[in-house]
N, C-alpha and C positions, 0 to 999 in steps of 0.2 A: 634869503628868502629859498625857501623851499620849491620843488618843482610844482608841487600842488598848487601852490598860492600863486606861482607865476601864471600856470595854464588859467586861472581863474580871471586874474589881471587882466592877462591878453582877451580870454572872452569878451570880458564886461567892457574893454576899450574898443572891441571890434563891435560892441552893440549885441552880440548874441546872447540867447538864452542858454539855460542847458536843455532845452527841449530842439532849439536850432542845431545845437553842436550833434544831437541825436542823429538828426538828418544828413548833415553835412559829412558824419564819419562812419555812418552805420551802425550805430551802438547801442545798446538800451540805455535809456536815461536813467535809470536806476546804477548800470555800472557805471557810466560815465559822473554819477553823482558822487558816488562811491571812492571815484579817484579823486576829482577835486576835492574830497573830504579828508583824503591823506590815505585813503586805501592803496594797497600794492598793486603797480599795473608793470606787465613786462615791457621790455622796450619796444617790440611792435606795437605795442597799444599806445605806448607812450609819441612815437613817431607817427603814428594813425590822428592822434589827436593836434600834435604839430601840424601835421599838414593840414588838417582842417582848420588851425588858425592860421593860417600862411605864415607857419615859421618853420624854422630850422634847428633842429638838434645841433649843439656843440659843445665839445668839450674844451673848456677854459683852462690853462695851467693857473692854478690857484695864486701865484705870484704876480699874475697878469690880470686876474679879475677886475680891480679897481680901473686901471688903464684903459678897460675895453667898456666897462659901465662909463668912465667919463667920456670916452669918445661917441657913444651912444645917446649920452644926454647932452654932448655939446659944450662939454668943459674941456676949457684950453688949458693943457698941461701947464704946471708953473716951470721955470726955468732949471729951479735946483734940482727938480725931480725928472727932468728930460733931458737928454741930448740931443744934440742936433740930427744926430742919424735918428732918433725915435721921432723927430718932427717931420723928415722927410719921409719916413716909411714906419708909421706907428703898428702896423701889423708885422713887421719885421720878426722873424724869430717865434713867432706865436706858437705856429706849429710844428718848428723846428724838429722836435723830436720825434712827430708823428712821421716826418718824410725820411729821417735818418733810420726808422725801423724798416720803411719800406725797400730801402736800396739794399 
């Protein structure tokens, strides 16, 4: 699911129209429509939209996407794919590479 689709799904889940988003984020309705339709947007614009949708942007390592989606959807991990350490702290090491770069 690409970012444009995620934005549309989130907006609809919140019951917002595109006109509502225009007011919430201070962006022209046509510009917003273009972004939802797949148009290019810079990171600042995507952050503005995320704020308007009461959401946060996050980079998730590809090898952890399914685990994060499962957690968000309330899916219990299967014992074969999960260690006891994962059950204790499912977010462990998710952003480890980020923290290593800061050090």
